[in-house]
N, C-alpha and C positions, 0 to 999 in steps of 0.2 A: 363530674359524676360518672361512674363507670357503666353507663348505658349509652348505646347508640340507637337513635330512632331512625330507622331506614324506611319509614312509611308503612310498609306491610309487615315489618318485623321490628321488634325492639330487643336488641341484643345486650346481654350483660357480658362485660369483658374486664380483664385487668391488663394493665400495660406497665411493665416493670423493667428497670435497667435502661441503659442507653447505648451500649456498645453494639457495633455491627458484627455479624449479620443479625437480622431480625428473625426470631423463631416464632412460629404461629402454632400453638398447641390446640389440637382438635380431638375431642373426646369421642367415645363410642356410643352405640345405641342405648338409649335409656339411662344414660349417665349425664355428667356435666363436667365443667372445667375443674371441679374439686378433685378429680382423679389425678391431676397434675400437682397436687399439693406437696408431694414428696420431692418433686423435681424443680419447681419454680425457684425456691431459695438459692439453690446452687446454680441454676441456669442464668438467673438475672445478674450474677456476678461476672458472667462472660459475655452475655448478649442482651439485646432488647427482647423481651419475652411478652408476647400477647397471648392470653388464654381466654377463650370465648365459650359461652354457652350457646350451642346451636339453637336455631329456632325450634320452639316446642320443648326445649330441655332446660332444666335448671331454673335460673331466674329470668330467662328470656321469654318473650311472649309466644303464645301458641295460637297460630291462625287455624281457622276451621279446615283449611286445605292448603296444599303446597308444602307440606312438611316432608320434603324429599331431599336426598343427597345433592341433587343438581341445584335445587333452589338454595340449599344451605351453602353450597360453593359460591353461588352468586352473591349471597349475603356477605361472605367473607371478602369478596372482591370489593364490594361497596364499603365494608368496614375499613379495609386497608386504604382505600381512597380517602375516606373520612379522616384517617389518622396520618395521612401523608406518607404512607409506606409504599415504596416503589418495587421492592423485591423482598421476598420472604423465603425462609426454609420451613415449610409446614411439616409438622409431626402429627400424624393421624393414627388413632387406634381403631381397629375394627370398622364400624361404619365410617368413622372419621378418616380411615384410609381411602374409602371410596370418595369421600368429600374432597380430600386433598388431591386425589388422582384426577378428579374433574378439574380442579384448579390447574394442574400441570398440563392437561390436554387442551382445555379450552382457553386458558390464560397463561401461555408459556412464558411470556415476558415477565410475569409476576413471580414465577417460581424458579428460584436459583438452584435448588436441590430439594430432595424429598425424602422424608423418613416415614415408613409405614410399620405399624406394630400389630402383628397377627392380623393381617388385613381381612376385611370382609369381602373378599373376591377370590375368584379362581376355584370355586368349589365344583366338585364333580362326583359321580358315583352315587352312593347311598345318601350322602349328605345333601347333595343337590336334589335328589329325588324326593327327599322329605320336605322340601320347602313349601310346596303347594298345601300340604296338610297343616303346616305351621301357620301359613297365612290364613287359611280357613279357620283355624282354632282362634286366632286373634280376632277375626271378624265376627265370629259367631258366638263366642263365649265371653268370659271375663278376661279382657285383654291384659290387665295388670297381673292377675294370678297366673295366666298362661305364660306371660313373659318371665315371671319368676321361675316357673317350672322349666321353661326353655333354657334359662340361664344356668342351670345346674351343670351343663356340660363344660362350662368355662373353667371349672375348678378341678383341682387334683386333691388327693389326700393331704398333700403338703400345703395347700392354700390356707392362709391364716383365717381364723374365724371372723376377725374384724372386717376383712375384705368381703367375705360372703354377706355379712350383715349390712355393710355399707351399700352394696349394690342391690340387695333385696329391698332396702328402704327407698332407694332412688327409683327403682322400677315400680314400686307400689304408689309412689307420689306422682308418676308421670301421667299426663293426659292420655287416656286410653286411645283416642283417635290418632294421636301422634305416633304411639307405638305401632299401631296397625298400619298406618299409611307409610311410615318410613321403612318398616320391614318389608312391606309389599313392594315398595319402590326399589329396594336393594335386590330382592330375590324372586319376585313374582310377576314382573311386568315385561313386556316386549323389549324395553330399553334397559332393563336391569343388567348391571355389569357384575353381579355377584357370582354368576355361574359361567362355566365354560360352555361354548366357545366365545360367548360375548365378552368375557373378561379378556381373552387374548386379543381379540380384534380391537378392543378399546385401549388396553394398557400399552400395547406396542407403540401407541402414539405419544407416550411420555418420552420426551427427548432429554430431559434433565437426568443427572445422576440420582439413583435411588438406593437408599439403605433400607432393607426390609428385615424385620425380625419375625421368626416363626418358631413354634414348638414342634411342628410337623416337618421332618426333612423332605418328604415327598412334595409338599406344597412349596417349600423353598426351592427345590430343584426345578419345579415347573416355572416359578416366577423368573428364574434366571434366563429362561428362554425368551422372555418378552422385554428384557432390558435392552436399551439402545446405547446408553453411555457406558464406556468401558470402566468408569470409576464406580459403577453400581456394584452392590454386593448384598448377599443375604447372610444373616446370622441365625443359627439354629440353636435353640436352648431346649433340648429334649427333656421332658419331665416337668416343664413349666406349664402353667395354666394359660388360658387365653389372655389374661391381664398380666402378662409377664413383666411389663414395665412397672407395675405396682408391686408385684411380688419380689422383684429384684431391682429396686430403684438405683442402688449404687452402681451395679454392673451396667445397667442400662445407660446411665449418665456417662460412664467411662467410655463405652463404645461410641455413643453419639458424639461426644466431645472430640474424640480422636478422629472420627470420620469427617465431621464438619470442618475441622482444621485442615484435613487433607484436601477436601474439595473446594475450599475457599482461599487457599494460599496462592 
């Protein structure tokens, strides 16, 4: 049965394919593992692929508290142990990029390499200045409606309508307290790594090679300054939306497959 009971969390996951290395697919805020539906069929032909709904998301359980990226990373460590997985290459989108970065920093022996997709870290300037108001709006109003409104920045005029509707429905179905707690943990608390300089101080501790996708060239240029492994690289797709892996799945898979082959040979 595709559920793992971890005591304080019950996670839904799928486990496909058998070849090494093992990829661990980690979705973003207010989403679930279905966002990898365009990618799993091709990836499982090359790798073992584990795709999980983080705590509070999708078909996984939602605790009253503890729905934070750090706790989500701890869940993934326990899930890997349950499945007998000793090393993984996590691929994390948005909040998922924070989650997998916690894995790389706090559990370096588990993470062989790392892929992040328009990561939810490194923000500065007007964007970072706006996070306190966003946290307050989630806490004080209709968190689901607020999340849908906040999500509009993630799309461009070229983003397909089905993608907008899929994520709108996911956000409306989310437990409101999970949306609020997880967003605040990313961007509104003393230990949050979503904004600089906290991002820099934490991410520089990632020793493994990192492949990072961005639509913003300035953000990509900044992240290069915190890479430690010389095999790390950034890919910039200007004009894409925040969910560039869903907008351009074929190109995304091509880049990921090529890079994984390079860092694992």
